[in-house]
C-alpha positions, 0 to 999 in steps of 0.5 A: 757050158752054153753060150748065151745070146745077148738079151734083146728086150726092147727096140733099142736093144735090138738096134744096139745089137744090129750096129755091134761089130764083132767076129760073129756079126755080119759086116758092112762092106765098102770097096775099090769102085774104080776097080769094080767098074773094070770088071769084064763079063764079055767071055759070058755075054750070052749067059749074062744077058739071059741072067739079066732078063731074069732079074728084069722079069722080077718074078719075086715082086709079089713074093714078100707080102704077108697074108692073113694067114701069117698073123693067125699063125704068129698069134698062135705059135708065139705064146708057146715059145719059151723066153729063152727060145724067144731070144734065140729067134729074135737074135736069129731075125736081127742077124739075118736083117742085118746080113741082108741089109748089108748086101743092099748097101753094098750093091747100092753103093757099087751101082751109084759109084760106077758107070760099067752098065752091065755091073750097074745093072746087076747091083740095081737088081740085087739091091732091090731083092736084098731091100725086100728081104730086109724089109720082110724081116723087119716086119717080123721084128716089129711083131715084137715091138723090136723094128730096126731103124735102117737109116741109123743102121747105115749111118752107125755100123762100122764099114770093112774095106775089101778088094773086089775080088775079096767082095766076089769070093766072100759075097758069092759064098754068102749068097750060096751058104744062105741058100743052102741054110734056108733050103735045108730049114724050109725042107725040114719044115716041109717034112715036119710042118708041126715044128714050124714055130714061126710063120716066116719059114713059109717064105724061105723057098722063095727067099733062098732062090733069090739068094741062089740067083745072086750067087749065080751072077758072081759066079758068072763074074768069076768064071768070066775072069778066070785069073781070079780062080787060079794061082795065089788067089786060090789061097784066098778062096781057101781062106774065105771058105774056111772063114765062112764055115767056121763063123757059121758053125760058131754062130749056130751053135749059140743057138741050139734051141733054135735048131732043136725046135725044128728037129735039127742038130746044129752040127749035122745041120751045119755039115749038111749045109757045107755039103750042099754048099760044096756041091754048088761051088764046083761051078766056080772053085777048083778046091773045096774044103775036105769037111768030112775030115774029123780033124776039120770037125774038131777044129770047129768045135774048139773054135766054138769053145774058144768063142765061149771063153772070149765071151766069159772074159769080156764079161769079166772085164778088167785087166785080168779079163783082157788079158784072157781075151788076148790068149783066147783070141790068139788061140783061135787064130792058131786053131784057124791056121791049123784048119787052114792047112788041112789038105783040100779037095780038088774039083773039076769045074762044071762045063756050064757055069749056071746051076738050078736050085735043086735041092 
């Protein structure tokens, strides 16, 4: 039994999909701006100033410009896609745009509501980058006549409140796992260019290097405030690691044809991304999930099966469907809890906080 992605045939469908809130869809966030304003980066002032000069240099200002080869490749490859494959790819684009625009809105709202000059400067630069990414994806959606109304998305999408430390953990992981995802796809298509079915993948290396640098910024913030990385806060680190990995695994398994078209197996791809992300997080987190534990893989597979059953219960509707849905959600929470209690690995933090995107 395969999970079928929501059919997107019109711009209305695409905008409805972007606005939806679910366990798997990217969310929009708000936070305690006053607490963000009090964040201090002085212990790593030298490293911070170097990074700000990198942002100021704006080496990606002309990265996201489509060329004539883009249009030619699009015209050549799109007729070759099956209807089902086209739907999975469009679902991927809508989800990716929503995720990028979520970062743009969060960073911009923080910028507008704080006076801390260091954080204000950072948020200005990151909002700039994420806006470019979202706009670039939206151009590809417009090729299908499925452009997203970003103004409407900002107004209509539900917002989730996260404490500042949750924002730091979740956003750091989102940026770093985004890098690992995109670079893994880019390297695969670099080895097998014949499997590149859309020109947007040619931009993934530049794109993911932006994601990597954004994660570096949050790494500096957390290492400059080490209380965020010890004691009870490690329980939250553990939670967000599992939540991000589990969401990625389940979401990716709803799009098996997307990975198959690139010569990738969804599970193998995900665990390679986990491996890269674990290597990167040594700069910040003193713990890592043991993704090689067979029980970890089994648990993620169970979550995917439960996700499919939840979808079926929603489609069934009525009292019976709601009861089944509640049962499956409870079962998912139980599986997630068991995964959370699996032993974790301890890791030594890197001497130097900054890393290079060397994968």
